[in-house]
N, C-alpha and C positions, 0 to 999 in steps of 0.2 A: 504494499499500499504506500502511496505517496500522498503527502499533504503539504499544503502551503498556507501561509497567512495571506490575507488580501494584499494586493499590491498597493503601496503607498506612493502617491505621486509627488509628495512634497515632504519637507522635514516637519512642517506643522501637522501634516497627516499622520506622521509617526507618533507625535504627541497626542493627537486626538485619538488614535488607535488605543494607546495605553489607558486613556481616560475612559473610553467606551468599554474596554475589556474589564477594567476595574469595576465599573458600574454593573456590567453584565454578570460578573462573578458574584457581586454582592446580592443581586437579585436572585441568582441561582441558589445561593445559600439560603435565602429566605424561602424560596419555593420548595427546597428539599426538606425544610422543617427540622425537627429535632433529632430524629434517629441518625446515629452515626453509621456511615457506610463508606466503602472505598470511594464511591462517587463523591460523597460530601467531602472526604479528605482531599481528593484530587481538586475539587473546586476551591476549597480553602487554600491549598497551596498556590493555585493560579491567582486567587484574590491577593494573597500576600506578595507574590511576585510583582503583580501590576501595581499594588500599593507602594511597594519599595521603589519601583521605577518612577512613579508619579512624584513621590517624596523627593527622590534624587533630582528629578527635573526641576521641581518647584524651588528647591533651594538648600536641602540639607547638605548634600554631598558636593562640595565645591572643589575637591582635589582633582577631579577630571574636568577641568575647565574647558577643554576642547570639545567635550561632548555637548549635546543639546541640553542646555540649562538656562534658567531665567537670567542668569548673569551674562549670557551671550545671545541676546535676541537677534543680533545681526546674522546668526547662523540659521534661524528658523522663522523669524517673523516676515510675512510677506511685505513687499514694498508698499509703503504708504500706511501701514497699520500701526507703526510704532510711534504713536502720538506722544505728546508730552504727558498727557494723563496716563497712558499706558505705561510709559517709562516710570512714572511715579508709583503706579500700582505694582509694577514688577519689583521696584525697590522695597516697597512695603512688604511684599511677599518674602523677599530675601531676608529682610531684617527680622521678621517675626518667626522665621522658620527654624534656625539652627538649634537653639536650646529646646524648643518645643518638640522637635522630632528626633533629637539625638538618641534618646533611649530606644524609641521605636525602631530607628534605622539599625542600631547595633543588634537589637534582638532579632530583627528580621534577617539581617545578614548572617548571623550565626545559625539561625534556624534553617535558612534556605541554602546554605553552602553544601559542599560535598558531604558524603557520609562521614559522620564524625560522632564522637562520644557526647558532644555538646547537645545532640538531639535526644539523648536519653532523658533529659528533663522534660516532664510533661508541661505543656504550656496551653493555657486557654487564651484565645484571641478574641477580644471584645470588638467585633467588627463594627457594631453600632458606635461605640466610642471612637474608634479609629476614624470612621467616616465623619463623625461630628467634628472632630478636631481638624480634619483636613478641609471640611466644607468651605469655611470663609476664604481660605487661600485659593481653592479651586474655583469658587464662584468669582472671585476678583480676576483671576486669570481668564476665565471663560467670558467675562464681560467684554473683554477686548479681543479675544481670539476664540469665538464661539464654535462649538461642534457643528459640523454641517448637518442640515436636516435630513 
C-alpha cells in the first residue's frame, strides 16, 4: 500500500495542514468517546504530534530559526499579508509563548521520541486544557492568515 498526504502548494498551506490535522484529531478523540483502544491511542499520538508542530511554529521552539516559525514570516506569509497589525500580533504570540508552552513541549518531545524508557511513565493528556491554552494564540494567528474554506 502507498499513501501520501495532500499536496501543499505553499508554505502557508503546510502550516494550515498542521492546524487542520490538529483540529481533526481533537474531534476524532471526542467522537471516539471514553473507551481506550488502539485506534484512540493512535489518534492521541497524531494529536500530540500536530500539537507539538503547531506549538513549535507559533513560537516555543526558536532554535530552528530557518524552519517555518512566526519569527520568520518572510518564509511563509504570502505577499501583501504581513501588515503592521499582523506583525504586531505575531510579536504578541512570540512573547507570550515561551514560558507558557515550555513544559508542554518538553513533555511532548520526550513522549513522542524514539522508543525509550521515558515512555514507561504513564501520562494523561488533558486535550481540552491543551487546546484552551493554545486557542488565543491560534485565533490571533488565524485572524491574519485564515484557513481556506
